[in-house]
C-alpha positions as CSV (number, residue, x, y, z in Angstrom):
1,M,-8.3,-71.1,-46.8
2,G,-4.9,-69.5,-46.3
3,S,-1.7,-71.3,-47.0
4,N,0.8,-72.1,-44.3
5,T,3.6,-69.5,-44.8
6,S,5.3,-69.9,-41.5
7,N,8.8,-68.5,-41.1
8,A,9.9,-71.7,-39.4
9,P,12.6,-73.7,-41.3
10,S,11.4,-76.5,-43.4
11,R,12.0,-80.2,-42.4
12,Q,14.4,-80.4,-45.4
13,Q,16.4,-77.5,-44.0
14,D,16.5,-79.2,-40.6
15,D,17.6,-82.5,-42.1
16,D,20.3,-80.7,-44.2
17,S,21.5,-78.9,-41.0
18,V,21.8,-82.1,-39.1
19,E,23.6,-83.8,-42.0
20,D,26.1,-80.9,-42.3
21,F,26.7,-81.1,-38.5
22,T,27.1,-84.9,-38.7
23,N,29.5,-84.6,-41.7
24,E,31.6,-81.9,-39.9
25,C,31.9,-84.1,-36.8
26,A,32.8,-87.1,-38.9
27,L,35.5,-85.1,-40.7
28,R,37.0,-83.9,-37.4
29,L,37.0,-87.5,-36.1
30,V,38.9,-88.7,-39.2
31,Q,41.3,-85.8,-38.8
32,L,41.8,-86.8,-35.1
33,K,42.7,-90.3,-36.2
34,I,45.2,-89.1,-38.7
35,I,46.8,-86.7,-36.2
36,N,47.0,-89.5,-33.6
37,H,48.8,-91.7,-36.1
38,A,51.2,-88.8,-36.9
39,V,51.9,-88.3,-33.2
40,K,52.3,-92.0,-32.5
41,T,54.6,-92.5,-35.5
42,L,56.8,-89.5,-34.7
43,A,57.0,-90.4,-31.0
44,E,58.0,-94.0,-31.7
45,N,60.8,-92.9,-33.9
46,T,62.2,-89.5,-32.8
47,W,63.5,-90.9,-29.4
48,K,66.1,-92.9,-31.3
49,N,69.6,-91.8,-32.1
50,E,69.3,-89.5,-35.2
51,N,71.8,-91.7,-37.1
52,S,69.4,-94.6,-36.9
53,I,66.5,-92.7,-38.3
54,N,65.7,-92.7,-42.0
55,F,63.9,-89.3,-42.1
56,E,62.4,-89.7,-45.6
57,N,60.9,-93.0,-44.7
58,L,59.6,-91.6,-41.4
59,H,58.1,-88.7,-43.2
60,Q,56.3,-91.0,-45.6
61,S,55.1,-93.2,-42.7
62,V,53.6,-90.1,-40.9
63,L,51.8,-89.0,-44.1
64,R,50.2,-92.4,-44.7
65,Y,47.6,-93.3,-42.2
66,K,46.9,-97.0,-42.2
67,D,44.1,-98.9,-40.4
68,A,44.6,-101.8,-38.0
69,D,44.8,-104.2,-41.0
70,G,47.6,-102.1,-42.6
71,K,45.4,-100.7,-45.3
72,L,45.0,-97.1,-46.5
73,P,41.4,-96.3,-45.7
74,R,39.3,-94.1,-48.0
75,N,39.0,-90.5,-46.9
76,H,42.0,-90.7,-44.5
77,D,44.5,-88.8,-46.7
78,W,46.9,-86.3,-45.2
79,S,45.4,-83.6,-47.4
80,T,42.3,-83.8,-45.1
81,L,44.6,-82.0,-42.7
82,S,47.0,-80.0,-45.0
83,N,44.1,-78.4,-47.0
84,D,42.0,-77.4,-44.0
85,D,42.2,-73.7,-43.0
86,L,41.1,-74.6,-39.5
87,F,44.8,-75.6,-38.9
88,K,46.3,-72.5,-40.6
89,P,47.7,-69.9,-38.2
90,S,46.9,-66.4,-39.5
91,D,50.6,-65.5,-39.4
92,L,51.8,-68.4,-41.6
93,P,51.4,-68.9,-45.4
94,A,50.3,-72.5,-44.9
95,N,49.1,-74.7,-42.1
96,R,51.6,-76.9,-40.2
97,F,50.4,-80.1,-41.8
98,K,51.0,-78.7,-45.3
99,E,54.4,-77.4,-44.0
100,F,55.3,-80.9,-42.8
101,E,53.9,-82.5,-46.0
102,D,56.3,-80.3,-48.1
103,Y,59.2,-80.7,-45.7
104,F,61.5,-82.4,-48.2
105,L,60.4,-80.2,-51.1
106,Q,61.6,-77.1,-49.3
107,A,65.1,-76.1,-50.5
108,E,66.2,-75.0,-47.1
109,N,65.7,-78.5,-45.8
110,K,67.9,-80.2,-48.4
111,G,71.3,-81.1,-46.9
112,K,70.3,-80.6,-43.3
113,S,72.1,-82.8,-40.8
114,K,70.3,-85.7,-39.2
115,L,70.4,-83.9,-35.8
116,E,68.8,-80.8,-37.3
117,M,66.0,-82.9,-38.9
118,K,65.5,-84.8,-35.7
119,N,65.1,-81.5,-33.8
120,E,62.6,-80.3,-36.5
121,F,60.6,-83.5,-36.5
122,N,60.4,-83.3,-32.7
123,H,59.2,-79.7,-33.1
124,Y,56.4,-81.0,-35.5
125,L,55.6,-83.7,-32.9
126,T,55.0,-81.0,-30.3
127,I,52.9,-78.9,-32.7
128,F,50.8,-81.9,-33.7
129,V,50.2,-82.8,-30.0
130,R,49.0,-79.2,-29.4
131,I,46.7,-79.2,-32.4
132,R,45.4,-82.7,-31.4
133,N,44.5,-81.4,-28.0
134,R,42.7,-78.4,-29.5
135,L,40.8,-80.6,-31.9
136,T,39.8,-82.9,-29.1
137,R,38.4,-80.0,-27.2
138,L,36.6,-78.8,-30.3
139,L,35.1,-82.2,-30.8
140,A,34.0,-82.5,-27.2
141,S,32.4,-79.0,-27.1
142,Q,30.7,-79.1,-30.5
143,C,30.1,-82.7,-31.5
144,M,29.8,-84.6,-28.3
145,S,27.5,-82.2,-26.5
146,N,24.7,-82.4,-29.1
């Protein structure tokens, strides 16, 4: 009797493929939650007069996603965004989330006026909304259709 040497993928390969797909979609959903938090936090604060905004506190609030109970959930760290090459434009040395993460570490940002920081935080808000929209479309096309 001959052995079954079919070229078809094994059941284990199929299971691994489904698990990889599921993990990728789960990661993208977590990223979407973190981006939504960033957009909401920036939007709630950047409409104010720049003199009433503590930009360092706002920056920290954006970077720290909290759940409905005010807790920091596992695997919802900003680095989930800042270390992902999906969000890195080819013409920039780092992605926009990493750039925002390091905002107060960059020498050129030290000593900026509150108005300049407000304009830059509004710019990040616009960027994050655009990225969120692209990520939503990606989720809809790749994760929700299967």
